[in-house]
LOGU-250606 format. One record per residue: residue number from 1; residue in one letter; x, y, z of N, C-alpha, C in turn. Coordinates in pm, whole numbers. Atoms other than C-alpha are relative to their C-alpha. Layout:
// LOGU-250606
<pt NUM, 'A', <X, Y, Z>, <X, Y, Z>, <X, Y, Z>>
...
END
This chain:
// LOGU-250606
<pt 1, 'M', <88, 93, -65>, <-929, 412, -1705>, <56, -31, 139>>
<pt 2, 'T', <-43, 36, -134>, <-916, 336, -1333>, <-20, -149, 22>>
<pt 3, 'V', <5, 142, -34>, <-838, -19, -1226>, <-15, -9, 151>>
<pt 4, 'S', <14, 17, -146>, <-944, -141, -882>, <-5, -148, 35>>
<pt 5, 'F', <12, 134, -55>, <-922, -451, -668>, <-6, 9, 151>>
<pt 6, 'V', <13, 9, -145>, <-987, -559, -311>, <72, -126, 46>>
<pt 7, 'S', <-70, 113, -60>, <-769, -785, -95>, <-41, -7, 146>>
<pt 8, 'R', <40, 20, -140>, <-886, -932, 238>, <98, -98, 66>>
<pt 9, 'T', <-95, 83, -72>, <-647, -1076, 496>, <-42, -13, 145>>
<pt 10, 'E', <36, 24, -140>, <-738, -1236, 828>, <126, -5, 85>>
<pt 11, 'S', <-113, -3, -92>, <-514, -1196, 1132>, <-48, -27, 142>>
<pt 12, 'A', <29, 19, -142>, <-504, -1299, 1496>, <26, 128, 79>>
<pt 13, 'L', <-28, -128, -66>, <-390, -944, 1576>, <-127, 82, 19>>
<pt 14, 'T', <113, -92, -19>, <-628, -682, 1712>, <-1, 102, -114>>
<pt 15, 'P', <3, -104, 104>, <-747, -417, 1465>, <98, 115, 30>>
<pt 16, 'E', <-90, -109, -37>, <-546, -157, 1660>, <146, -33, -34>>
<pt 17, 'R', <-139, 41, 27>, <-221, -353, 1630>, <25, -10, -150>>
<pt 18, 'L', <-15, 14, 144>, <-275, -435, 1263>, <-2, 137, -68>>
<pt 19, 'F', <6, -136, 52>, <-368, -71, 1191>, <138, 66, 11>>
<pt 20, 'D', <-130, -63, -19>, <-38, 49, 1339>, <109, -67, -83>>
<pt 21, 'L', <-97, 66, 87>, <163, -216, 1155>, <-15, 45, -145>>
<pt 22, 'A', <25, -39, 138>, <0, -111, 828>, <48, 142, -30>>
<pt 23, 'R', <-50, -135, 25>, <107, 251, 876>, <143, 19, 50>>
<pt 24, 'S', <-140, -4, -42>, <455, 165, 1002>, <91, 0, -123>>
<pt 25, 'V', <-95, -8, 110>, <721, 275, 757>, <100, -115, 11>>
<pt 26, 'D', <-98, 108, -20>, <962, 21, 910>, <-56, -136, -42>>
<pt 27, 'A', <63, 127, 38>, <719, -271, 867>, <-18, -8, -152>>
<pt 28, 'H', <14, -2, 146>, <653, -164, 507>, <133, -34, -67>>
<pt 29, 'V', <-133, 28, 56>, <1026, -163, 431>, <34, -148, 17>>
<pt 30, 'D', <-27, 142, -24>, <1062, -507, 591>, <-80, -90, -95>>
<pt 31, 'S', <86, 83, 85>, <771, -643, 385>, <39, 6, -148>>
<pt 32, 'Q', <-35, -19, 142>, <917, -515, 56>, <150, -10, -26>>
<pt 33, 'R', <-145, 15, 16>, <1282, -614, 99>, <37, -55, -139>>
<pt 34, 'G', <-29, 61, 130>, <1264, -817, -224>, <11, 102, -112>>
<pt 35, 'A', <-5, -106, 101>, <1211, -497, -424>, <102, 106, 40>>
<pt 36, 'G', <-97, -99, -46>, <1479, -314, -226>, <-66, 131, 38>>
<pt 37, 'E', <74, -123, -30>, <1214, -66, -117>, <52, 64, 127>>
<pt 38, 'R', <-41, -76, -118>, <1320, 205, 122>, <-64, 137, -2>>
<pt 39, 'A', <55, -135, -15>, <1188, 534, 253>, <115, 99, -10>>
<pt 40, 'V', <-111, -93, 25>, <1403, 820, 124>, <-38, 146, 23>>
<pt 41, 'G', <41, -138, -25>, <1199, 1130, 206>, <-126, 5, 83>>
<pt 42, 'G', <117, -14, -87>, <932, 1263, 439>, <19, -83, 125>>
<pt 43, 'V', <-8, 88, -117>, <856, 1020, 722>, <76, -125, -44>>
<pt 44, 'T', <-83, 112, 45>, <1132, 761, 689>, <9, -113, 102>>
<pt 45, 'S', <8, 109, -97>, <1069, 554, 1004>, <-114, 29, 96>>
<pt 46, 'G', <110, -17, -95>, <803, 495, 1267>, <-136, 1, -68>>
<pt 47, 'L', <138, -3, 50>, <431, 554, 1219>, <-26, 128, -77>>
<pt 48, 'I', <38, -115, 80>, <303, 783, 948>, <-142, 41, 38>>
<pt 49, 'G', <130, -50, -42>, <5, 1003, 1032>, <-68, 82, -107>>
<pt 50, 'E', <80, -75, 95>, <-265, 1203, 861>, <73, 128, -44>>
<pt 51, 'G', <-64, -117, 58>, <-129, 1470, 627>, <149, -16, -24>>
<pt 52, 'Q', <-143, 21, 17>, <222, 1326, 636>, <28, -74, -130>>
<pt 53, 'E', <-43, 60, 125>, <417, 1208, 334>, <121, -88, 20>>
<pt 54, 'V', <-120, 83, 6>, <672, 940, 258>, <34, -19, -148>>
<pt 55, 'T', <-47, 29, 135>, <881, 900, -56>, <70, -135, 2>>
<pt 56, 'W', <-53, 137, 10>, <954, 539, -148>, <89, -9, -122>>
<pt 57, 'Q', <-83, 33, 114>, <1233, 422, -371>, <12, -151, -5>>
<pt 58, 'A', <-4, 145, 14>, <1230, 68, -508>, <35, -36, -144>>
<pt 59, 'R', <-25, 51, 135>, <1305, -148, -807>, <-112, -100, -31>>
<pt 60, 'H', <107, 88, 46>, <1006, -302, -985>, <16, -15, -151>>
<pt 61, 'F', <-18, 29, 142>, <1021, -467, -1329>, <140, 36, -46>>
<pt 62, 'G', <-138, -34, 34>, <1396, -403, -1316>, <27, 149, -11>>
<pt 63, 'L', <-14, -145, 14>, <1337, -26, -1312>, <4, 67, 138>>
<pt 64, 'P', <4, -76, -125>, <1425, 215, -1033>, <-121, 95, -3>>
<pt 65, 'L', <120, -83, -5>, <1102, 386, -927>, <-3, 77, 131>>
<pt 66, 'R', <15, -84, -118>, <1021, 665, -683>, <-145, 46, 4>>
<pt 67, 'M', <140, -41, -15>, <676, 743, -544>, <-17, 69, 135>>
<pt 68, 'T', <32, -71, -124>, <562, 998, -286>, <-148, -15, 27>>
<pt 69, 'S', <139, 19, -43>, <243, 917, -95>, <-29, 88, 119>>
<pt 70, 'R', <48, -79, -114>, <40, 1123, 149>, <-116, -74, 65>>
<pt 71, 'I', <116, 53, -71>, <-197, 996, 418>, <-107, 108, -6>>
<pt 72, 'T', <103, -101, 23>, <-513, 1179, 315>, <-120, -14, 93>>
<pt 73, 'A', <108, 22, -97>, <-751, 1030, 573>, <49, -103, 101>>
<pt 74, 'L', <-40, 95, -103>, <-702, 849, 904>, <-102, 4, 112>>
<pt 75, 'E', <94, 17, -111>, <-958, 720, 1154>, <42, -123, 79>>
<pt 76, 'F', <-51, 111, -82>, <-785, 509, 1418>, <-115, -65, 76>>
<pt 77, 'P', <-79, 103, 68>, <-832, 210, 1428>, <-73, -60, -120>>
<pt 78, 'D', <88, 55, 103>, <-1082, 173, 1145>, <55, 6, -142>>
<pt 79, 'S', <-46, -11, 138>, <-917, 302, 828>, <98, 116, -16>>
<pt 80, 'F', <-79, -114, 47>, <-662, 520, 659>, <20, -15, -150>>
<pt 81, 'T', <-16, -3, 145>, <-599, 620, 299>, <132, 65, -35>>
<pt 82, 'D', <-118, -66, 55>, <-274, 689, 119>, <-19, 17, -150>>
<pt 83, 'E', <13, -32, 142>, <-258, 852, -221>, <132, 51, -55>>
<pt 84, 'Q', <-120, -49, 67>, <26, 909, -465>, <-16, 148, -29>>
<pt 85, 'I', <1, -140, 40>, <111, 1276, -501>, <107, 27, -106>>
<pt 86, 'R', <-99, -1, 108>, <418, 1216, -722>, <43, -143, -22>>
<pt 87, 'G', <-48, 135, 25>, <526, 901, -895>, <-38, -54, -135>>
<pt 88, 'P', <14, 63, 131>, <489, 653, -1177>, <-143, -17, -49>>
<pt 89, 'F', <139, 21, 41>, <109, 625, -1178>, <-65, 132, -39>>
<pt 90, 'K', <83, -117, 28>, <-137, 865, -1331>, <-82, 32, 124>>
<pt 91, 'F', <85, -10, -120>, <-341, 800, -1014>, <21, -126, 81>>
<pt 92, 'F', <-11, 118, -88>, <-297, 569, -712>, <-59, 34, 136>>
<pt 93, 'R', <62, -16, -132>, <-515, 538, -400>, <-11, -137, 65>>
<pt 94, 'H', <5, 125, -76>, <-495, 270, -129>, <-74, 28, 130>>
<pt 95, 'V', <80, -12, -123>, <-767, 252, 137>, <22, -127, 81>>
<pt 96, 'H', <-25, 111, -93>, <-679, 32, 436>, <-113, 1, 102>>
<pt 97, 'E', <110, 10, -97>, <-974, -88, 648>, <28, -117, 95>>
<pt 98, 'F', <-26, 100, -102>, <-966, -290, 970>, <-129, -26, 76>>
<pt 99, 'Q', <122, 38, -70>, <-1250, -483, 1130>, <32, -110, 101>>
<pt 100, 'A', <-17, 102, -102>, <-1260, -684, 1451>, <-77, -125, -40>>
<pt 101, 'T', <68, 128, 19>, <-1349, -1052, 1427>, <7, -76, 132>>
<pt 102, 'A', <-1, 81, -122>, <-1407, -1322, 1688>, <141, -50, 33>>
<pt 103, 'T', <-134, 55, -22>, <-1047, -1440, 1640>, <112, 103, -19>>
<pt 104, 'G', <-102, -104, 21>, <-866, -1108, 1579>, <-53, 112, -85>>
<pt 105, 'S', <45, -107, 89>, <-925, -889, 1278>, <13, -42, -145>>
<pt 106, 'I', <-17, 14, 144>, <-952, -861, 905>, <45, 135, -54>>
<pt 107, 'M', <-49, -119, 67>, <-759, -612, 695>, <-51, -4, -143>>
<pt 108, 'I', <52, -10, 136>, <-925, -498, 375>, <77, 110, -71>>
<pt 109, 'D', <-75, -95, 82>, <-707, -329, 113>, <-81, 27, -126>>
<pt 110, 'R', <70, -43, 121>, <-894, -134, -154>, <95, 89, -81>>
<pt 111, 'V', <-99, -70, 82>, <-663, -23, -433>, <-65, 45, -131>>
<pt 112, 'E', <43, -56, 129>, <-745, 204, -728>, <122, 66, -63>>
<pt 113, 'F', <-113, -63, 67>, <-491, 311, -987>, <-27, 14, -148>>
<pt 114, 'A', <0, -14, 145>, <-438, 423, -1342>, <144, 22, -43>>
<pt 115, 'A', <-133, -17, 55>, <-123, 397, -1549>, <1, 122, -93>>
<pt 116, 'P', <-10, -109, 97>, <5, 689, -1754>, <9, -57, -142>>
<pt 117, 'L', <-29, 37, 139>, <64, 677, -2131>, <-121, -44, -81>>
<pt 118, 'G', <118, 22, 82>, <-294, 658, -2258>, <-30, -146, -27>>
<pt 119, 'I', <40, 135, 39>, <-385, 345, -2453>, <108, -103, 35>>
<pt 120, 'L', <-108, 91, -36>, <-42, 189, -2395>, <-7, -31, 150>>
<pt 121, 'G', <14, 20, -144>, <-90, 239, -2020>, <-115, -94, 33>>
<pt 122, 'R', <115, 89, -24>, <-431, 68, -2037>, <34, -145, -31>>
<pt 123, 'V', <-42, 136, 36>, <-279, -234, -2208>, <89, -57, 112>>
<pt 124, 'V', <-89, 44, -108>, <-7, -254, -1939>, <-80, -27, 127>>
<pt 125, 'E', <87, 22, -117>, <-274, -220, -1665>, <-61, -139, -5>>
<pt 126, 'D', <71, 127, 15>, <-463, -519, -1800>, <93, -121, -4>>
<pt 127, 'L', <-89, 115, 19>, <-169, -741, -1893>, <94, -25, 118>>
<pt 128, 'V', <-106, 16, -99>, <70, -676, -1605>, <-32, 62, 136>>
<pt 129, 'L', <5, -76, -126>, <2, -411, -1342>, <-103, -50, 100>>
<pt 130, 'R', <103, 45, -94>, <-324, -538, -1193>, <47, -123, 78>>
<pt 131, 'R', <-45, 123, -67>, <-188, -886, -1117>, <124, 25, 86>>
<pt 132, 'Y', <-123, -29, -75>, <151, -753, -1007>, <-34, 71, 131>>
<pt 133, 'L', <36, -74, -121>, <-4, -506, -762>, <-85, -85, 95>>
<pt 134, 'Q', <78, 89, -87>, <-254, -764, -633>, <93, -92, 79>>
<pt 135, 'R', <-96, 88, -69>, <34, -1001, -551>, <82, 79, 102>>
<pt 136, 'L', <-80, -82, -90>, <241, -721, -395>, <-80, 37, 125>>
<pt 137, 'I', <86, -38, -114>, <-49, -602, -174>, <-32, -122, 86>>
<pt 138, 'A', <30, 122, -76>, <-140, -960, -74>, <122, -47, 79>>
<pt 139, 'H', <-123, 39, -70>, <223, -1039, 14>, <23, 90, 121>>
<pt 140, 'R', <-19, -96, -109>, <251, -723, 225>, <-101, -26, 112>>
<pt 141, 'A', <105, 24, -101>, <-79, -798, 401>, <30, -126, 80>>
<pt 142, 'R', <-35, 124, -72>, <27, -1155, 487>, <116, 23, 94>>
<pt 143, 'F', <-117, -33, -83>, <359, -1025, 618>, <-43, 75, 126>>
<pt 144, 'L', <45, -81, -114>, <186, -769, 843>, <-91, -79, 93>>
<pt 145, 'A', <102, 71, -79>, <-94, -1001, 958>, <57, -115, 81>>
<pt 146, 'N', <-60, 117, -66>, <139, -1280, 1068>, <145, 28, 38>>
<pt 147, 'P', <-138, -37, -33>, <444, -1118, 1231>, <74, -110, 75>>
END
């Protein structure tokens, strides 16, 4: 089963600036310091672009995890998509959208994922993963939107 959610974050930044912060490996690492997240392969600093990959290593739920994502679509400054190509999920896609507003911009995060392990994975999705990922994405968005 695929789980999805949407997170919206307002910012005084322009869509162009927020777009670049959202694809900055360095900003991502800074936003996820609590999980000890770091880039260990592929693009490990600077801005990631279409077709490029980054391998993240972090600790979530007390477990060391590694995930490789690829930017599968990028339309500056409107949107980009990253998708897991290796990692803990059966499937993971994150679409980042940016829209101008009268006071700056809004960042819309659309996340879809599925856990492995069949029925056990579905139980974990419902009981833990959805809320955990929603909080993680919202925290990251607030960090980026209010530097």
